[in-house]
Every structure is written in structure tokens, then in C-alpha cells.
Residue, then its C-alpha position, 0 to 999 in steps of 0.5 A: m429871471q433866474t435860470t438853472i442849467t443842468a447837464r446829465h451824462c454830458e458836458v455843456t460848452e460855454s457857447l451852448r450855455e450862453r445860447a440857452l441863457a439867451l433863449t430863456e430870456r427870449l421866452a421870458q419876454l413872452s411871459p411877463h410873470a416868469l419866475d425861473a427857468t431850468v434847462v436840462f441837457d441829457a445825452g442818451p445812447l441814441a439822441h441828445t435831449v434838452e428839457i426846458r421848464l419855465h415856472a411863472r407866477g400863479r401858473k403851472m410849470l410849462v415844459g418843452v422837450g426836444e431831441g436831436p442829433d446834437h444839443r443845439t438842435a435839441l435846444e431849438r426843438a424844445e423852444e419850438k414846443l414851449r413857445p406855443q404854450l407861452l403864447k396860449a397862456g398869454r391869450v387865456r390870461q388876456r381873455t379872463r380880464r374884466a372889461p372896464t366899467r363905465d360911469a354913468 
């Protein structure tokens, strides 16, 4: 899965970049049809913000936004918001599958 990392008004350290890549790979395992992910780091005057956008085949874009005193905390909060969306999308997909037909 391709992951794009963007920094707005801030610098992203290499360790934080690696953490974001590992996190998107973990999230992609919850959605087998994940095509790409975008992680946007932003530094505002009062808080740091991280937005994770995950695009999966045949679905809308799933987005999780987290704020915190630093980017690491904001990244974890964004993951906490995105994970339930992925789990729910997986359950909906499983419910809509047809039951196998029996041959008589």
C-alpha cells in the first residue's frame, strides 16, 4: 500500500515518519482492499493535528483526525478514531455477502 506523508507548518522527524508508516500498515491489515493512505501533520498555534485518510477500493474515503500537545499523541488519537470505522466497514461488507447455495 502506498503511503504519503505531508507536513504543514512543521518538520516531521524520521522516527515519527516511521511510526506513521507502521501505523498505516497496521490499519491496512484491517481493510484488505486498502489502496493508499495519506497522513497529514499540521502544527497550529494551540495544538498539533494529524489527519489520516485511508482510501479503499469501492469505498468512500475513511478519515480520522486527532489533536494533541505533540504530533505523536495526535497520531495515536487519529488512529483511535479511524480504527472503529475500518472495523465497521468490514462488518458491513461481511453481512452483505450472499450465503452459498446448496445443490439438491
